[in-house]
C-alpha positions in Angstrom: -63.4 27.9 17.5 -59.7 28.3 16.8 -57.3 28.2 19.7 -55.6 31.4 20.7 -51.9 31.3 21.6 -50.0 34.2 23.1 -46.2 33.6 22.7 -44.3 35.7 25.2 -40.6 36.0 24.2 -38.1 37.8 26.3 -34.9 37.6 28.3 -34.7 35.6 31.5 -36.0 37.8 34.4 -38.0 40.0 32.0 -41.2 38.9 33.8 -42.7 36.5 31.3 -44.0 34.0 33.9 -45.5 36.6 36.1 -47.1 38.2 33.1 -48.4 34.8 31.8 -50.1 34.2 35.2 -51.7 37.6 35.1 -53.0 37.0 31.5 -54.5 33.7 32.8 -56.2 35.6 35.7 -57.6 38.4 33.5 -58.6 36.6 30.3 -62.3 35.8 29.9 -61.5 32.5 28.2 -59.5 29.7 29.8 -55.8 29.8 29.0 -53.1 27.3 30.0 -49.5 28.5 30.9 -46.8 26.7 29.0 -43.4 27.8 30.5 -40.2 26.8 28.6 -38.5 26.4 32.0 -40.7 23.3 32.7 -39.5 21.7 29.5 -35.9 22.4 30.4 -36.5 20.9 33.9 -37.8 17.7 32.3 -34.3 16.8 31.2 -32.3 14.6 33.6 -29.8 16.6 35.6 -27.0 14.6 34.1 -27.6 16.4 30.8 -26.8 19.8 32.3 -23.4 20.6 30.9 -23.3 17.5 28.8 -22.9 17.6 25.0 -26.5 16.5 24.4 -28.2 18.8 26.9 -28.0 22.4 28.0 -24.6 24.0 28.7 -23.9 27.3 30.3 -20.8 28.9 28.8 -18.9 30.6 31.6 -16.1 33.1 31.7 -13.1 32.8 34.0 -15.1 34.4 36.8 -18.0 31.9 36.5 -20.3 34.4 34.9 -22.6 33.1 32.1 -21.7 34.4 28.7 -23.8 32.1 26.6 -25.9 29.0 26.3 -25.5 25.9 24.1 -28.2 23.3 23.5 -27.2 19.9 22.4 -29.3 17.5 20.2 -31.3 15.9 23.1 -32.3 19.3 24.5 -33.1 20.6 21.0 -35.3 17.5 20.4 -37.2 18.2 23.7 -37.8 21.8 22.8 -39.0 20.9 19.3 -41.3 18.5 21.1 -42.5 21.4 23.2 -43.5 23.4 20.1 -45.3 20.4 18.7 -47.0 19.7 22.0 -48.4 23.3 22.0 -49.7 22.7 18.5 -51.3 19.4 19.6 -53.0 21.1 22.5 -54.2 23.9 20.2 -55.7 21.2 17.9 -57.8 20.2 20.9 -59.0 23.8 21.3 -56.7 24.7 24.3 -55.8 28.4 24.5 -52.3 28.9 25.7 -49.8 31.5 26.9 -46.3 30.2 26.0 -43.4 31.6 28.0 -40.2 31.4 25.8 -36.6 32.6 25.4 -36.0 32.5 21.7 -32.2 32.5 21.0 -32.4 31.4 17.4 -34.6 32.9 14.6 -35.2 29.4 13.3 -37.1 28.6 16.5 -39.5 31.4 15.8 -39.9 30.2 12.2 -40.7 26.8 13.6 -43.3 28.2 16.0 -44.9 30.1 13.2 -45.0 27.0 10.9 -46.5 24.6 13.5 -48.9 27.1 14.9 -50.0 28.5 11.5 -53.6 27.0 11.8 -54.2 28.8 15.1 -54.6 32.4 16.3 -51.0 33.1 17.2 -49.9 36.5 18.7 -46.2 37.0 19.5 -45.5 39.5 22.3 -42.0 40.9 23.0 -41.4 41.3 26.8 -38.7 43.9 27.4 -36.8 45.5 30.3 -33.5 47.4 30.4 -30.4 45.4 31.1 -29.8 47.0 34.5 -33.3 46.0 35.6 -32.9 42.5 34.2 -29.6 42.0 36.0 -31.0 43.4 39.3 -34.0 40.9 39.0 -31.6 38.1 38.2 -29.6 38.7 41.3 -32.7 39.2 43.5 -34.3 35.9 42.3 -31.4 33.8 43.5 -32.4 30.9 41.1 -30.7 32.2 38.0 -27.1 31.9 36.9 -25.5 35.4 37.1 -24.8 36.7 33.6 -27.7 34.9 31.9 -29.7 38.1 31.2 -26.6 39.9 29.8 -25.8 36.9 27.6 -29.3 36.9 26.1 -29.7 40.6 25.9 -28.5 41.2 22.3 -29.9 37.9 21.0 -33.5 37.2 22.2 -35.3 39.8 20.1 -33.2 39.5 16.9 -35.1 38.3 13.9 -38.5 38.2 15.8 -41.4 40.3 14.5 -43.9 41.1 17.2 -47.6 41.7 17.2 -47.2 43.7 20.3 -44.5 44.6 22.8 -44.4 45.5 26.5 -41.8 46.8 28.9 -42.1 45.4 32.4 -39.9 48.0 33.9 -42.4 50.8 33.1 -45.7 48.9 33.6 -46.7 46.3 36.2 -47.5 42.8 35.2 -51.1 43.5 35.9 -51.1 46.5 33.5 -49.1 44.6 30.9 -51.6 41.7 31.0 -54.6 44.1 30.8 -53.3 45.7 27.6 -52.5 42.3 26.1 -55.9 40.9 27.0 -57.7 44.0 25.6 -55.5 44.1 22.4 -56.1 40.5 21.5 -59.7 40.2 22.9 -58.8 37.4 25.3 
C-alpha cells in the first residue's frame, strides 16, 4: 500500500500542529506527525542568527520582518523532506507541518514525494487572528506571522484549504480525514 502524506502549509500560528494532532486522532490509519519546528530545533543554538543557520530579520523596534536560512539550515530542511520520503518508502503515513517560504521547496516536496499519495492542504487564518495567536502563545517572535503572511501561500497549489478562524481544529481535521479517506 502506498503511504499517504498530508502536507499542511501555513503561516506560523495558523494552527497546523493542533490540526495535525487532530488528524492523527481521527484517521482510521496510523499517521505520524512531522513538524518542521522539530527540524529547526535540531540545529545548535549557536546557528540561530549565524550566517549558516536561521536568522530573524528585525526592524528598529525588534519586530520580525523576515527570515533568512543559511546553507546549514537549508541542508537540514532538505534532509527533512528526504527523511519524509524515506519513511514513506517504509509505508509510514505522515502529516507534515510546514511553513513554505519558497516555491522551490514545494517543487522539491512534490519531486521527492511523487511516488506517494501526497495531498497538500493550505491552512489559513486572517492576519489579525494570526497576530493575536502569536502574542498569546508567548513562544513566537512578534511579527513572524506578518512577515510570512504575503509569502507562505504564493506559488503553492492546494488539494484542499481550511480556515482555522472559522472552523475548529476538530472540524478541520474531520473534513480533511473525510476528503482524503484517511
